[in-house]
ZAMARGU-4260 file (C-alpha; in steps of 0.2 Angstrom, whole numbers, plus 5000, padded with zeros to 4 digits):
<rodrens>
0) 5599/5473/5416 | 5598/5465/5399 | 5579/5463/5400 | 5577/5481/5405 | 5588/5488/5391
5) 5580/5477/5378 | 5562/5482/5383 | 5567/5500/5383 | 5574/5500/5366 | 5559/5490/5359
10) 5546/5501/5366 | 5554/5518/5362 | 5558/5512/5344 | 5539/5508/5342 | 5533/5525/5350
15) 5544/5539/5342 | 5530/5552/5345 | 5529/5549/5363 | 5548/5550/5364 | 5548/5567/5357
20) 5536/5573/5370 | 5547/5568/5385 | 5560/5578/5393 | 5574/5566/5393 | 5591/5572/5386
25) 5600/5556/5380 | 5617/5559/5372 | 5620/5552/5354 | 5636/5551/5345 | 5628/5554/5328
30) 5612/5564/5331 | 5606/5578/5343 | 5591/5574/5354 | 5576/5585/5353 | 5574/5599/5366
35) 5563/5594/5380 | 5545/5600/5380 | 5542/5614/5392 | 5532/5609/5408 | 5514/5616/5408
40) 5511/5630/5420 | 5496/5621/5428 | 5487/5604/5428 | 5473/5596/5438 | 5484/5582/5444
45) 5503/5580/5445 | 5510/5562/5448 | 5527/5560/5454 | 5535/5543/5449 | 5536/5534/5433
50) 5536/5516/5439 | 5521/5504/5439 | 5512/5514/5452 | 5513/5531/5444 | 5509/5525/5427
55) 5494/5514/5434 | 5487/5529/5442 | 5489/5540/5427 | 5481/5526/5416 | 5466/5524/5427
60) 5463/5543/5429 | 5463/5545/5411 | 5451/5530/5409 | 5439/5539/5421 | 5439/5554/5409
65) 5452/5566/5418 | 5464/5572/5405 | 5473/5587/5413 | 5487/5576/5421 | 5506/5577/5421
70) 5517/5563/5426 | 5535/5567/5431 | 5549/5555/5432 | 5566/5560/5439 | 5575/5548/5428
75) 5568/5537/5415 | 5551/5528/5415 | 5551/5511/5424 | 5570/5514/5429 | 5567/5512/5448
80) 5562/5497/5458 | 5550/5492/5444 | 5563/5487/5432 | 5571/5475/5444 | 5554/5467/5449
85) 5553/5448/5447 | 5537/5450/5437 | 5527/5438/5447 | 5508/5442/5447 | 5500/5431/5461
90) 5483/5432/5469 | 5488/5421/5483 | 5486/5434/5497 | 5479/5432/5514 | 5470/5449/5515
95) 5454/5451/5505 | 5458/5469/5498 | 5476/5463/5492 | 5468/5448/5484 | 5456/5459/5475
100) 5470/5471/5469 | 5481/5457/5463 | 5466/5448/5454 | 5462/5465/5445 | 5480/5467/5440
105) 5481/5450/5432 | 5465/5454/5421 | 5472/5471/5417 | 5489/5465/5411 | 5481/5451/5401
110) 5473/5463/5390 | 5485/5477/5390 | 5496/5471/5376 | 5481/5471/5364 | 5475/5488/5370
115) 5492/5497/5368 | 5502/5486/5356 | 5516/5486/5369 | 5523/5468/5373 | 5521/5465/5391
120) 5528/5448/5392 | 5512/5442/5400 | 5512/5423/5402 | 5499/5413/5412 | 5510/5400/5421
125) 5501/5397/5437 | 5510/5396/5454 | 5513/5383/5467 | 5515/5387/5485 | 5524/5373/5494
130) 5520/5368/5512 | 5534/5359/5522 | 5523/5358/5538 | 5505/5355/5543 | 5503/5373/5549
135) 5509/5380/5533 | 5497/5369/5524 | 5483/5376/5535 | 5488/5394/5531 | 5487/5389/5512
140) 5470/5381/5514 | 5463/5397/5522 | 5470/5407/5507 | 5463/5394/5495 | 5446/5396/5503
145) 5446/5414/5500 | 5452/5412/5482 | 5439/5400/5478 | 5424/5410/5484 | 5431/5425/5474
150) 5430/5414/5458 | 5449/5412/5456 | 5453/5394/5452 | 5463/5386/5466 | 5466/5369/5473
155) 5476/5361/5487 | 5487/5347/5479 | 5498/5333/5484 | 5517/5332/5483 | 5515/5320/5468
160) 5504/5333/5459 | 5518/5346/5462 | 5530/5335/5454 | 5519/5332/5439 | 5517/5351/5437
165) 5535/5355/5439 | 5547/5340/5437 | 5563/5348/5444 | 5555/5351/5461 | 5561/5340/5476
170) 5546/5335/5485 | 5553/5324/5498 | 5549/5336/5513 | 5533/5342/5507 | 5516/5339/5515
175) 5506/5348/5502 | 5504/5363/5491 | 5492/5376/5484 | 5490/5378/5465 | 5484/5394/5457
180) 5483/5391/5439 | 5479/5408/5433 | 5494/5417/5441 | 5505/5425/5428 | 5522/5432/5424
185) 5525/5449/5416 | 5540/5460/5411 | 5537/5473/5425 | 5545/5487/5415 | 5535/5484/5399
190) 5519/5484/5409 | 5524/5501/5416 | 5528/5507/5398 | 5512/5500/5391 | 5502/5509/5405
195) 5511/5525/5400 | 5507/5523/5382 | 5489/5521/5385 | 5489/5536/5397 | 5498/5546/5384
200) 5486/5542/5371 | 5472/5548/5383 | 5480/5565/5385 | 5492/5563/5400 | 5508/5572/5398
205) 5524/5563/5403 | 5540/5571/5407 | 5556/5562/5411 | 5572/5569/5419 | 5561/5580/5429
210) 5564/5581/5448 | 5551/5586/5461 | 5559/5596/5474 | 5544/5599/5485 | 5525/5601/5485
215) 5518/5618/5490 | 5503/5618/5503 | 5493/5632/5508 | 5479/5632/5521 | 5480/5613/5522
220) 5478/5610/5503 | 5490/5606/5489 | 5493/5621/5477 | 5507/5616/5466 | 5523/5607/5463
225) 5541/5614/5462 | 5553/5605/5450 | 5570/5608/5444 | 5562/5614/5428 | 5549/5626/5435
230) 5533/5626/5445 | 5516/5618/5441 | 5501/5623/5449 | 5489/5609/5453 | 5474/5603/5463
235) 5480/5586/5467 | 5497/5578/5469 | 5501/5559/5469 | 5517/5553/5477 | 5521/5537/5469
240) 5540/5540/5472 | 5543/5522/5478 | 5557/5521/5490 | 5560/5540/5489 | 5542/5543/5495
245) 5547/5546/5513 | 5560/5559/5508 | 5548/5568/5496 | 5535/5568/5509 | 5547/5577/5521
250) 5554/5589/5508 | 5541/5603/5511 | 5538/5615/5525 | 5523/5605/5530 | 5529/5587/5530
255) 5518/5572/5525 | 5523/5556/5534 | 5525/5541/5523 | 5532/5527/5534 | 5542/5516/5523
260) 5560/5510/5522 | 5571/5501/5509 | 5580/5485/5511 | 5592/5476/5499 | 5583/5462/5489
265) 5593/5448/5481 | 5589/5437/5466 | 5599/5427/5454 | 5598/5424/5436 | 5605/5409/5427
270) 5609/5404/5409 | 5597/5392/5401 | 5597/5374/5406 | 5604/5361/5393 | 5586/5357/5390
275) 5578/5375/5392 | 5564/5376/5405 | 5547/5378/5397 | 5540/5396/5398 | 5524/5389/5404
280) 5531/5380/5420 | 5522/5387/5436 | 5531/5399/5448 | 5536/5390/5464 | 5535/5399/5481
285) 5543/5390/5495 | 5540/5400/5510 | 5547/5388/5522 | 5563/5389/5512 | 5561/5408/5511
290) 5563/5407/5491 | 5553/5410/5475 | 5558/5402/5458 | 5552/5407/5441 | 5557/5402/5424
295) 5568/5416/5414 | 5573/5414/5396 | 5575/5395/5398 | 5584/5397/5415 | 5578/5402/5431
300) 5576/5418/5442 | 5576/5415/5460 | 5576/5426/5475 | 5569/5426/5493 | 5567/5435/5510
305) 5581/5431/5521 | 5581/5431/5540 | 5594/5445/5541 | 5590/5458/5529 | 5600/5473/5525
310) 5592/5490/5526 | 5599/5504/5516 | 5597/5523/5512 | 5592/5526/5530 | 5602/5543/5529
315) 5591/5548/5514 | 5591/5549/5495 | 5607/5547/5486 | 5604/5542/5468 | 5592/5546/5454
320) 5590/5530/5445 | 5592/5514/5454 | 5607/5504/5449 | 5611/5486/5453 | 5619/5486/5470
325) 5634/5477/5475 | 5634/5458/5475 | 5635/5449/5491 | 5636/5430/5489 | 5639/5427/5507
330) 5623/5435/5512 | 5613/5426/5498 | 5621/5410/5503 | 5606/5403/5513 | 5594/5407/5500
335) 5605/5398/5487 | 5606/5383/5498 | 5587/5383/5499 | 5586/5384/5480 | 5598/5369/5478
340) 5588/5359/5490 | 5572/5362/5481 | 5579/5360/5464 | 5595/5348/5466 | 5597/5347/5447
345) 5603/5365/5446 | 5620/5362/5455 | 5629/5362/5438 | 5619/5377/5431 | 5629/5392/5426
350) 5624/5408/5435 | 5623/5424/5425 | 5621/5437/5438 | 5616/5440/5456 | 5605/5455/5456
355) 5604/5466/5472 | 5590/5480/5471 | 5581/5490/5484 | 5563/5486/5489 | 5553/5497/5501
360) 5544/5490/5515 | 5531/5497/5528 | 5529/5494/5546 | 5514/5482/5545 | 5518/5473/5528
365) 5504/5482/5520 | 5505/5495/5506 | 5501/5513/5508 | 5488/5522/5499 | 5476/5537/5502
370) 5475/5555/5505 | 5487/5564/5518 | 5479/5568/5534 | 5488/5585/5534 | 5486/5591/5516
375) 5471/5589/5506 | 5474/5584/5488 | 5490/5575/5493 | 5488/5557/5488 | 5501/5543/5491
380) 5503/5526/5483 | 5519/5517/5489 | 5527/5504/5500 | 5523/5489/5490 | 5533/5476/5501
385) 5540/5468/5485 | 5522/5465/5478 | 5521/5480/5467 | 5518/5472/5450 | 5504/5461/5458
390) 5496/5476/5466 | 5500/5489/5453 | 5484/5488/5442 | 5472/5487/5457 | 5480/5499/5468
395) 5481/5512/5454 | 5463/5509/5450 | 5457/5512/5468 | 5468/5527/5471 | 5461/5535/5454
400) 5443/5531/5461 | 5448/5540/5477 | 5454/5555/5468 | 5439/5557/5456 | 5425/5551/5467
405) 5431/5555/5484 | 5432/5537/5489 | 5437/5520/5481 | 5425/5506/5476 | 5431/5494/5490
410) 5435/5496/5508 | 5454/5500/5508 | 5455/5505/5526 | 5469/5491/5530 | 5480/5501/5517
415) 5475/5519/5521 | 5489/5530/5525 | 5479/5537/5540 | 5481/5520/5549 | 5498/5527/5554
420) 5503/5542/5565 | 5518/5552/5565 | 5526/5540/5578 | 5529/5527/5564 | 5539/5539/5554
425) 5555/5539/5565 | 5569/5533/5554 | 5576/5522/5568 | 5559/5514/5571 | 5557/5511/5552
430) 5575/5504/5550 | 5572/5492/5565 | 5555/5487/5560 | 5559/5483/5541 | 5572/5471/5547
435) 5558/5462/5555 | 5546/5464/5541 | 5556/5457/5527 | 5558/5440/5535 | 5540/5440/5540
440) 5535/5440/5521 | 5538/5421/5521 | 5536/5417/5540 | 5521/5408/5545 | 5509/5420/5552
445) 5496/5412/5564 | 5481/5422/5571 | 5486/5436/5583 | 5504/5436/5581 | 5513/5452/5586
450) 5528/5463/5579 | 5543/5462/5591 | 5552/5478/5585 | 5547/5496/5589 | 5538/5491/5605
455) 5535/5501/5621 | 5533/5517/5610 | 5516/5522/5618 | 5512/5515/5635 | 5499/5518/5649
460) 5506/5526/5665 | 5501/5509/5672 | 5513/5499/5660 | 5526/5494/5673 | 5514/5490/5686
465) 5503/5478/5675 | 5519/5471/5667 | 5525/5465/5684 | 5508/5457/5687 | 5510/5445/5672
470) 5503/5456/5658 | 5506/5449/5640 | 5506/5463/5628 | 5501/5467/5610 | 5502/5483/5600
475) 5489/5494/5592 | 5493/5510/5583 | 5509/5510/5593 | 5500/5508/5609 | 5504/5493/5621
480) 5488/5484/5626 | 5486/5469/5637 | 5481/5453/5629 | 5479/5443/5646 | 5488/5441/5662
485) 5498/5425/5666 | 5494/5419/5683 | 5509/5415/5695 | 5517/5398/5692 | 5512/5397/5673
490) 5526/5394/5660 | 5528/5411/5653 | 5540/5406/5639 | 5527/5393/5633 | 5513/5405/5633
495) 5524/5418/5624 | 5527/5406/5610 | 5510/5397/5608 | 5506/5400/5590 | 5493/5389/5582
500) 5478/5389/5572 | 5470/5377/5585 | 5465/5380/5603 | 5478/5392/5610 | 5487/5389/5627
505) 5479/5405/5634 | 5462/5398/5632 | 5459/5394/5651 | 5468/5410/5656 | 5456/5421/5646
510) 5441/5410/5652 | 5445/5414/5670 | 5446/5432/5666 | 5429/5431/5657 | 5422/5422/5672
515) 5427/5435/5684 | 5420/5449/5673 | 5403/5440/5674 | 5403/5435/5692 | 5414/5448/5701
520) 5424/5462/5694 | 5439/5465/5683 | 5449/5479/5678 | 5455/5482/5660 | 5467/5496/5655
525) 5459/5504/5640 | 5470/5520/5639 | 5474/5517/5621 | 5456/5522/5615 | 5455/5538/5605
530) 5448/5553/5615 | 5443/5570/5608 | 5434/5585/5616 | 5424/5596/5605 | 5418/5613/5613
535) 5412/5630/5607 | 5407/5647/5614 | 5389/5645/5608 | 5379/5631/5600 | 5392/5628/5586
540) 5398/5612/5593 | 5380/5604/5595 | 5375/5610/5578 | 5390/5603/5569 | 5390/5587/5578
545) 5371/5584/5575 | 5375/5585/5556 | 5390/5574/5557 | 5383/5560/5568 | 5368/5549/5565
550) 5361/5548/5583 | 5354/5563/5592 | 5367/5572/5603 | 5355/5585/5610 | 5353/5575/5626
555) 5354/5581/5644 | 5371/5585/5651 | 5379/5569/5658 | 5371/5557/5646 | 5381/5546/5634
560) 5376/5543/5616 | 5382/5528/5606 | 5383/5534/5588 | 5390/5532/5571 | 5400/5546/5561
565) 5393/5542/5543 | 5399/5547/5526 | 5387/5553/5512 | 5384/5535/5508 | 5378/5531/5525
570) 5394/5521/5529 | 5403/5521/5546 | 5418/5532/5546 | 5419/5530/5564 | 5409/5521/5578
575) 5410/5530/5595 | 5403/5535/5611 | 5400/5554/5615 | 5396/5561/5632 | 5389/5578/5634
580) 5399/5586/5647 | 5390/5603/5647 | 5378/5612/5635 | 5393/5617/5624 | 5406/5603/5627
585) 5407/5585/5622 | 5419/5571/5625 | 5421/5558/5611 | 5428/5540/5613 | 5433/5530/5598
590) 5443/5515/5593 | 5462/5516/5595 | 5467/5516/5577 | 5454/5530/5573 | 5465/5543/5581
595) 5472/5550/5564 | 5457/5545/5553 | 5444/5552/5565 | 5454/5568/5568 | 5456/5571/5549
600) 5437/5568/5546 | 5432/5580/5559 | 5444/5594/5554 | 5439/5592/5536 | 5420/5593/5540
605) 5419/5605/5555 | 5416/5623/5550 | 5431/5634/5550 | 5425/5644/5566 | 5437/5650/5579
610) 5424/5648/5592 | 5423/5629/5589 | 5438/5619/5596 | 5443/5601/5593 | 5456/5594/5604
615) 5464/5577/5605 | 5465/5573/5623 | 5470/5554/5621 | 5486/5557/5630 | 5478/5566/5645
620) 5468/5552/5652 | 5471/5534/5657 | 5455/5524/5655 | 5451/5510/5667 | 5436/5498/5663
625) 5428/5491/5678 | 5418/5476/5672 | 5406/5465/5682 | 5392/5465/5694 | 5403/5470/5709
630) 5410/5485/5700 | 5396/5495/5708 | 5402/5490/5725 | 5420/5495/5722 | 5416/5512/5715
635) 5403/5516/5728 | 5415/5513/5742 | 5429/5523/5734 | 5418/5538/5730 | 5406/5538/5745
640) 5392/5540/5732 | 5378/5528/5727 | 5382/5520/5710 | 5366/5509/5708 | 5356/5510/5693
645) 5343/5522/5701 | 5357/5534/5705 | 5369/5531/5691 | 5359/5524/5676 | 5366/5516/5660
650) 5374/5527/5648 | 5377/5541/5661 | 5393/5552/5664 | 5398/5561/5679 | 5414/5569/5686
655) 5418/5562/5703 | 5431/5559/5716 | 5439/5542/5717 | 5451/5540/5732 | 5460/5556/5734
660) 5459/5560/5716 | 5446/5573/5709 | 5440/5576/5691 | 5438/5558/5687 | 5425/5556/5672
665) 5415/5540/5676 | 5404/5533/5663 | 5392/5518/5665 | 5397/5509/5649 | 5409/5495/5647
670) 5409/5491/5628 | 5405/5473/5632 | 5387/5473/5637 | 5391/5468/5655 | 5388/5480/5670
675) 5401/5492/5675 | 5410/5508/5672 | 5424/5516/5663 | 5435/5529/5673 | 5444/5542/5663
680) 5457/5548/5675 | 5469/5562/5672 | 5486/5554/5670 | 5494/5561/5685 | 5481/5552/5696
685) 5482/5535/5686 | 5493/5525/5697 | 5484/5531/5713 | 5467/5527/5707 | 5472/5510/5700
690) 5480/5506/5717 | 5464/5511/5726 | 5453/5501/5715 | 5463/5485/5716 | 5465/5487/5735
695) 5446/5490/5738 | 5442/5477/5726 | 5451/5463/5734 | 5436/5458/5745 | 5425/5457/5729
700) 5437/5446/5720 | 5444/5459/5708 | 5458/5454/5696 | 5466/5461/5680 | 5460/5456/5663
705) 5465/5460/5645 | 5458/5463/5628 | 5456/5445/5623 | 5442/5443/5637 | 5435/5460/5631
710) 5434/5453/5613 | 5425/5437/5619 | 5412/5447/5629 | 5408/5459/5615 | 5406/5446/5602
715) 5395/5435/5612 | 5384/5450/5615 | 5384/5453/5596 | 5393/5470/5597 | 5400/5476/5581
720) 5417/5484/5581 | 5424/5497/5569 | 5438/5492/5558 | 5433/5473/5560 | 5415/5472/5558
725) 5410/5490/5553 | 5418/5501/5539 | 5415/5515/5527 | 5404/5503/5516 | 5393/5497/5531
730) 5377/5507/5536 | 5368/5506/5553 | 5353/5498/5544 | 5364/5484/5538 | 5370/5480/5556
735) 5354/5481/5566 | 5358/5499/5573 | 5343/5508/5566 | 5339/5513/5584 | 5354/5523/5584
740) 5349/5534/5570 | 5338/5550/5572 | 5328/5547/5556 | 5311/5552/5565 | 5318/5568/5573
745) 5317/5579/5557 | 5335/5583/5558 | 5347/5583/5543 | 5363/5573/5545 | 5376/5566/5533
750) 5371/5550/5525 | 5353/5552/5529 | 5346/5550/5511 | 5354/5533/5509 | 5347/5527/5526
755) 5330/5533/5522 | 5331/5523/5506 | 5337/5508/5515 | 5323/5509/5527 | 5310/5510/5514
760) 5317/5497/5501 | 5328/5485/5512 | 5346/5481/5513 | 5358/5470/5503 | 5368/5463/5517
765) 5364/5459/5535 | 5375/5458/5550 | 5373/5441/5558 | 5379/5431/5572 | 5383/5412/5569
770) 5385/5399/5583 | 5395/5384/5577 | 5386/5368/5580 | 5397/5353/5576 | 5414/5361/5580
775) 5425/5353/5593 | 5435/5367/5602 | 5449/5355/5607 | 5452/5346/5591 | 5446/5356/5576
780) 5454/5372/5568 | 5447/5388/5576 | 5438/5402/5566 | 5447/5418/5568 | 5441/5430/5555
785) 5438/5430/5536 | 5431/5413/5534 | 5418/5410/5520 | 5400/5409/5525 | 5388/5397/5515
790) 5369/5397/5515 | 5361/5381/5508 | 5378/5377/5500 | 5380/5394/5492 | 5393/5407/5497
795) 5385/5422/5505 | 5398/5432/5514 | 5413/5431/5526 | 5415/5432/5545 | 5422/5448/5551
800) 5425/5443/5570 | 5425/5427/5580 | 5428/5422/5597 | 5425/5407/5609 | 5410/5411/5620
805) 5414/5404/5637 | 5396/5406/5642 | 5389/5396/5627 | 5404/5385/5627 | 5404/5387/5608
810) 5412/5397/5595 | 5403/5413/5590 | 5406/5421/5573 | 5400/5438/5567 | 5399/5442/5548
815) 5388/5449/5534 | 5376/5439/5524 | 5372/5444/5506 | 5359/5438/5494 | 5362/5436/5475
820) 5350/5430/5462 | 5356/5412/5457 | 5355/5415/5439 | 5359/5433/5436 | 5370/5436/5451
825) 5360/5452/5454 | 5360/5459/5472 | 5343/5455/5481 | 5336/5462/5498 | 5341/5452/5513
830) 5326/5449/5523 | 5324/5442/5541 | 5316/5427/5533 | 5330/5425/5522 | 5342/5424/5537
835) 5331/5413/5547 | 5326/5400/5534 | 5344/5396/5528 | 5355/5382/5533 | 5373/5389/5536
840) 5391/5383/5536 | 5407/5391/5540 | 5422/5386/5530 | 5438/5385/5541 | 5453/5381/5530
845) 5442/5370/5518 | 5432/5361/5531 | 5414/5367/5534 | 5405/5367/5550 | 5387/5369/5553
850) 5381/5385/5561 | 5365/5393/5568 | 5362/5411/5562 | 5355/5424/5573 | 5349/5442/5571
855) 5347/5446/5590 | 5359/5449/5604 | 5367/5436/5615 | 5356/5439/5630 | 5342/5431/5621
860) 5352/5416/5616 | 5358/5413/5634 | 5340/5413/5640 | 5336/5401/5627 | 5351/5390/5631
865) 5346/5390/5649 | 5328/5385/5645 | 5335/5371/5634 | 5345/5364/5648 | 5329/5364/5658
870) 5321/5353/5645 | 5312/5365/5634 | 5312/5361/5615 | 5319/5376/5606 | 5319/5369/5588
875) 5305/5380/5582 | 5312/5396/5590 | 5329/5394/5583
</rodrens>
C-alpha cells in the first residue's frame, strides 16, 4: 500500500495538467478539487480499465496514429490488481507467444521512463528458476532452448552458481537452475501511470471515477457505451476490466462471454535485513516449493501459488477499487515454510505485512485477447493469470494491431477469446477450474497432461460404452476424446499417472492400435469435430464458398474437397473437408477447436442473405472413423453395398443405411492417409451403428483406437493439422498444398493475390518433415513440439508437431524451415535445394539430434526404407 500511495503522489504531483483532465473527485481539507471534465459524446475507441492492460492498449493505439480514444476507469488509474502486482517481468515462459509478449514488455519498460519522465522503478536484476528434480530441470532446459534461439540470454546453471548469484539461497536440494540475466523488476502501478502519461500526450482522453454500466450492440456491432456519467458513441470497445471483465461482458442485453475467475493471491513484505539486500539481486522462482522471492526496499517480497487456492467474487462484483483483503496466516503457512527452507536466514526477519489481493485466472492458464465472436468491435484483454506486468506491453501491442489492422503481427490463436465457447462461462465451472489452475501455475507440466476439473461436459453418445472398454480420456474444447484404450489386465492407475518427458507407458498400447489400423480395422470416435451445413435456395451457397475457400468446390454432388479457408494474406483461418450434398447444400468438417472461430469467420464474411443458411450441426452427428484395409469389408457387409474403390472412390460421400439405421453420411476419408471411411451418424442411431460395426468387425480383427494413434498416423504421412502446424500466418504454398488451390481456374477467392505472388517469387518458409537419426527411443528425451530446428548449425525454425512412427521405428517431427541472410538477417526464399542440401539437428532440452529433412509424404519414405532393408543404397536419394 505504501508503494502505491508513494508512486501515486509522486506521479500526480509531476503531472498537474493531466490531473485536471481527469474526472476524479478527491476531497481536500483546504482546497476544492476542479470539476470533472465532461465525457465526449463520441469516440472511435472506448477502453474500460485503467490498469496496465488498458493503459498499454491506449498507449499502443496512440502510437499507431489513432487519437480519438477515451479510457475510462471506475476508480483511480492502476488502483485494481495492477497496484498489487509483484512487479516481476520475466520472459521465462514455455509458450512462444507468451515469451514474445514478455520480451517486448521488458524492452518497452526499459525505455518508458526516458520517454515519459515517469519513474517506473525498472531494474534489470535477472531471474533464477530453481529445479529440485531432474524432470523440473528438463522443463527448464526446454524453456532455455526457446529463449536462446529468440536471442534472449539464458543459461542452465549449477547449484553452486545459484549460490554465487544469490548468497542467501539454500541449495542443498537443488539439481540445477535456469538463469535469465535480462529479466527485470518494475513498479507495476508506475508503469501503468507512465503508459497513461504517454497516451495522454498523444491525445488519449482519460477519465477516472467513471463506471461503465454496459455496452450497446446493434445488429451485431458495438455502437456505444453507457456510463454513470452519460453515453459515448463508439466504433470499438475494449474490455480491460480485469477481474470484472466477466461481469462487464454479461452486463448488456447481448452477453459477451469472457471466462475468467478471481482467486485470492498472497505475498508478504518484510522490513529491510540488517544488511539490506542489494537491489540488483536476481529474483528467485522456486516452482517445486511453489514460491517466488524478489528484493523489496532492502527486504523481500515473497508469494506463491498454493495447492488449495481460495476463489472469490463468484457471486459477482462487490467493490470499485480493490483493497487489501483479509490476512490469512494459516492459509499462507505452507508458502512461508517453503520460503524459510529456501532462505533460512530470514527466520529472525520482521514481517511488515501479508498482502492478500485478487488475481484473475482463466480455464487454460492462458490470457484472453481478441474480438468477441458475437459483437464486432468488442475487444477483450484480460485474464492474465498473475503475469499481467510481464505480458502487459506485448499484449497491448498485439491487441492494438488487431484493432487497427484487423489482425496482430503474431499468431495469437492460443490466446484468442474464440478458443472458448459459452460452455466455459459457467460460474460453477470457472470456480472449480481456477481452483485447479492456480496450483498448476507452478506444477510440473509434462507433455499431454490434462485438466481434471470441469470434465464430462461434452460427451459422445458412446462415452459410457467406450469408458467401460478401457478408454482413457482427454479434453478438447470441452469435449471428451479418447487418447487410447487400456487392454484388460493392464495397471490402469500406473497408466493414468504416467507423466514423463521420456518414453511414456502407453507406448506399446498406442503401437498396437496403429498396427491394427494398418493391418485390420480400428474404430475411432471423432464426434468432437466441428460440423456445419451451408445451404441456399439458389446458387448463393456455392458462390459464397467459392470466394471464401481456396479449392474448387464446384464438384459433382457426392464429392469431398479438402480445402483451406484463407484470410486476405493467404493464411489458414481454417483447414477443412467439405462434401457437396446437393447442388445447393454443403457439409463442412473442421477441427474441434474451430467451432467458435470458424462460425464467426463465416458469419462475418458470408453475405447477409435470408436465402443463405449456415447451421452448426456438430451436436446432431456422431462420427465414427473406420481406419484400415478391412474397413471396406465391415462396411460392405453392414450396408449390403459394394464399398471397393471402383464403387466408392476416395474423397466420396454418400448417404447410406448401416444396420437398421438410415441417413448415415459415409465419406471415404480418414484424416490419416490410411484407407477407410468416416460415418456421420444421427445421434439417435449412434449406439446401434457402433454395436453393429463392432459385432461385424470381430472376424476382421476390429478394435477401438484413440487420438494418439491418429496423431502418429497423420504425422508419419506428413499431414499438417490446423492449430498445431497451420495457422493464420501459414499459406498453402508454404506447406506444400498448392494442389489444393484453384489458381489456374480463373476464379477470384480470398487471399488469391498473395498466393499468386508466392507462386511467382517463392516462399520464405517451408513445411518440412524430419526423421530423427541418432535418437534412442527408449533412453533419450522425446520431442513433443516447439523444439528448435538447426540447419548447418544455424537456427532456422521450430517443430510444430511430432510423434513416434511405429512404421519407421523412429521419431518424426514436422516444422517450418526459414532462410535468413547470415550477415543482414534478411528473409530469403526457401528453395527445395536449400532444404535438401542442409544438415539438420533438432534440439530437445539442449541436446541436439541429427535429423533427415524431407519435403514429400511418408509413403515415399516407407518405400525407400523397404528398399534399403533389401540392400539398396539410398544415400544419394536422401
